[in-house]
C-alpha positions as CSV (number, residue, x, y, z in Angstrom):
1,M,0.0,0.4,-0.1
2,E,1.2,3.6,-0.8
3,W,2.7,5.4,2.0
4,S,1.3,9.3,2.8
5,K,0.9,11.4,5.1
6,V,-3.0,10.6,5.8
7,R,-1.8,6.9,6.4
8,E,1.1,8.0,8.7
9,R,-1.3,10.3,10.8
10,A,-4.1,7.5,10.9
11,I,-1.2,5.3,12.8
12,L,-0.2,8.1,15.2
13,I,-3.1,9.3,16.8
14,R,-4.3,5.6,17.2
15,R,-1.3,4.7,19.1
16,F,-1.5,8.0,21.3
17,I,-4.9,8.8,21.5
18,R,-5.7,6.2,23.5
19,E,-9.1,7.6,25.1
20,D,-12.4,7.6,23.1
21,I,-13.6,10.8,24.8
22,A,-10.5,12.8,23.5
23,L,-10.9,11.2,19.6
24,Y,-14.6,12.3,20.3
25,R,-14.1,15.7,21.1
26,I,-11.3,15.6,18.5
27,A,-13.8,14.8,15.5
28,K,-16.4,16.8,16.7
29,E,-14.4,19.7,16.5
30,L,-13.7,18.7,12.9
31,G,-17.1,18.5,11.8
32,V,-16.3,14.9,11.0
33,G,-19.7,13.4,10.4
34,A,-19.0,9.7,11.8
35,A,-18.9,11.2,15.1
36,S,-22.4,12.7,15.5
37,R,-23.8,8.8,15.8
38,Y,-21.8,9.1,19.7
39,D,-23.2,11.8,20.7
40,D,-26.4,10.4,22.9
41,A,-23.3,8.4,24.4
42,Y,-21.5,11.3,25.0
43,E,-24.4,13.4,26.7
44,K,-25.0,10.2,29.0
45,H,-21.9,10.1,29.8
46,L,-21.9,14.3,31.2
47,R,-25.0,13.4,33.1
48,Y,-25.2,10.6,34.3
49,G,-21.6,9.3,34.2
50,Y,-22.6,6.2,32.1
51,T,-19.1,4.9,30.5
52,F,-17.9,6.5,27.1
53,Y,-17.1,4.1,24.8
54,I,-16.9,3.2,21.1
55,P,-16.2,0.3,19.7
56,L,-12.7,-1.0,17.8
57,D,-13.6,-1.0,14.3
58,E,-16.0,1.9,14.8
59,R,-12.9,4.0,16.2
60,D,-10.5,2.5,13.8
61,R,-12.9,4.1,11.3
62,L,-13.4,7.3,13.3
63,V,-9.3,7.4,13.4
64,E,-9.3,7.5,9.7
65,E,-11.4,9.9,8.8
66,I,-9.9,12.4,11.8
67,A,-6.5,11.9,9.7
68,K,-8.2,13.1,6.3
69,V,-9.1,16.3,7.8
70,I,-7.1,17.3,10.4
71,S,-4.8,20.0,9.9
72,D,-0.5,19.9,10.8
73,D,-1.1,22.5,12.9
74,R,-4.1,21.7,14.8
75,L,-2.3,17.8,15.1
76,V,0.7,19.8,16.8
77,E,-1.5,21.6,19.4
78,I,-3.4,18.9,20.6
79,F,0.0,16.8,21.1
80,D,0.7,20.0,23.0
81,E,-2.4,19.6,25.1
82,L,-3.1,16.3,25.7
83,R,1.0,15.1,26.0
84,P,0.8,11.5,25.8
85,E,2.0,8.7,26.8
86,D,4.5,6.5,25.1
87,I,3.7,3.5,26.3
88,L,5.4,1.5,24.2
89,G,8.5,3.5,24.6
90,I,9.6,3.2,21.2
91,E,8.9,6.7,20.0
92,F,7.5,7.6,16.6
93,R,9.9,8.0,13.7
94,G,7.9,8.9,11.1
95,R,8.4,10.1,7.3
96,Y,5.8,13.1,7.8
97,Y,6.1,13.3,12.4
98,V,8.8,12.2,14.6
99,Y,7.0,12.0,18.4
100,E,9.1,11.7,21.5
101,E,7.7,12.1,25.0
102,G,8.8,15.5,26.6
103,R,10.0,16.9,23.5
104,G,6.6,17.1,21.7
105,L,5.1,15.9,18.2
106,R,7.9,17.8,15.4
107,L,7.3,17.7,10.9
108,E,10.7,15.6,10.3
109,N,11.6,13.0,8.4
110,A,13.2,10.4,10.6
111,W,13.4,7.7,8.1
112,E,17.4,7.8,7.2
113,R,17.9,7.5,10.5
114,V,16.3,5.0,11.0
115,K,17.9,3.2,8.1
116,R,21.3,4.1,9.9
117,D,20.1,2.2,12.8
118,V,19.2,-0.6,11.1
119,L,22.4,-1.1,9.2
120,E,23.5,-0.5,12.4
121,A,21.8,-3.5,14.3
122,L,22.3,-5.9,11.3
123,K,26.5,-5.5,11.6
124,V,25.8,-7.0,14.8
125,T,23.2,-9.6,14.0
126,G,23.8,-10.4,10.3
127,E,21.8,-12.6,8.6
128,R,19.7,-14.1,11.4
129,G,19.0,-10.1,12.1
130,Y,17.9,-10.0,7.9
131,A,15.5,-13.0,8.3
132,F,14.0,-12.1,11.5
133,L,13.2,-8.1,10.3
134,K,12.5,-9.6,6.8
135,A,9.7,-12.5,8.1
136,I,8.1,-9.9,10.4
137,I,7.4,-7.1,7.3
138,M,6.3,-10.2,5.0
139,L,3.8,-11.6,7.7
140,H,2.7,-8.2,8.1
141,E,2.4,-7.6,4.1
142,E,0.2,-11.1,4.5
143,G,-2.5,-9.8,7.1
144,K,-0.8,-12.1,9.9
145,W,-0.6,-9.0,12.5
146,K,-1.8,-5.7,12.6
147,G,-1.6,-3.0,15.0
148,D,0.6,-1.9,17.8
149,Y,-0.3,-4.7,20.6
150,Y,-0.6,-7.7,18.3
151,G,2.2,-8.7,16.1
152,A,3.9,-11.7,14.6
153,R,4.1,-15.1,16.2
154,Y,7.4,-16.4,17.0
155,E,6.7,-19.6,15.2
156,D,5.2,-18.2,12.5
157,I,9.2,-16.1,12.5
158,I,10.9,-19.1,12.8
159,A,9.5,-20.7,9.4
160,K,9.1,-17.6,7.2
161,M,12.4,-17.0,8.3
162,R,13.7,-20.4,6.7
163,E,11.7,-19.1,3.8
164,V,13.5,-16.2,3.2
165,L,16.9,-18.1,3.7
166,G,16.2,-21.7,2.4
167,K,17.7,-22.7,5.7
168,T,16.7,-22.8,9.5
169,V,17.6,-20.3,11.5
170,F,17.1,-19.4,15.3
171,P,17.7,-15.5,16.4
172,A,20.1,-15.6,19.3
173,P,19.0,-14.2,22.3
174,R,21.3,-10.8,21.7
175,D,19.6,-9.9,18.7
176,F,16.1,-9.1,20.8
177,I,18.3,-6.7,22.9
178,V,20.1,-5.0,19.8
179,F,16.8,-4.8,18.0
180,R,14.9,-3.5,20.8
181,S,18.0,-0.5,21.7
182,Y,17.8,0.5,18.3
183,K,13.3,0.5,18.6
184,I,13.4,-1.3,15.5
185,C,11.5,-3.9,17.2
186,Y,10.3,-4.8,20.5
187,K,7.8,-7.5,21.8
188,S,4.1,-7.0,22.0
189,G,1.6,-9.3,22.3
190,S,0.9,-10.8,26.0
191,R,2.5,-12.8,28.6
192,K,0.9,-15.9,27.7
193,Y,0.8,-15.0,24.0
194,P,4.4,-13.1,23.0
195,T,4.9,-11.6,19.4
196,H,7.3,-9.7,17.8
197,S,6.2,-6.0,16.0
198,I,7.9,-3.7,14.5
199,P,6.7,-0.1,14.4
200,E,4.3,0.2,11.7
201,E,5.6,4.0,11.0
202,I,8.5,2.1,10.4
203,I,8.2,-0.6,7.8
204,P,9.2,0.9,4.7
205,A,12.7,2.6,5.9
206,V,13.1,-1.0,7.3
207,E,12.5,-2.3,3.9
208,E,15.1,-0.6,2.3
209,A,17.8,-1.0,4.9
210,L,17.4,-4.8,4.5
211,E,17.3,-4.1,0.8
212,E,20.6,-2.1,1.1
213,W,22.0,-4.9,3.0
214,R,21.4,-7.3,1.0
215,R,22.7,-5.6,-2.2
216,G,26.0,-5.8,-0.3
217,K,26.1,-9.4,0.3
218,R,26.0,-9.9,-3.3
């Protein structure tokens, strides 16, 4: 899928504006028509203290609509007002936006920095690291995982690594530490069902770095 500022905004909003009430208020301010279906629930929340809740699939659609119409200036203002917590601890490093907790939202392109980080990590992890990251991205493209909290299963990654390299290779324990230190990949899922994710906003940059590394090994 083609990368765009709207797509990146949606990822940014979905990750950091997690309270449904905040999302609703932003949508109403911007005149997003889909927000009107929650007016009654919002009024009941204000009057009677009822829990205000937007179903997850509807929330995603509302995020998409907000991403289409919000301006960069207003988006920066909202992040300055809300100061959202980076609960993943990985920073947001997109092509159009960078967000670091404590430093706010900035209009910057961080992909070159991401690519340098991937290449530095591959100096340590080599073909294991290449196959590991490639496998996670391939599984993402196949629809096997999406979002920030539910990534690729380890057994699926190993199977895909075998497909990439033509042999069975397992990541070394330090590989996970290296990728986490460069904020390229992190553990997601739950303790019972652990998974591995690459931040969605950096996947195209990671792919470019992997291709550059592969060309250098020919």
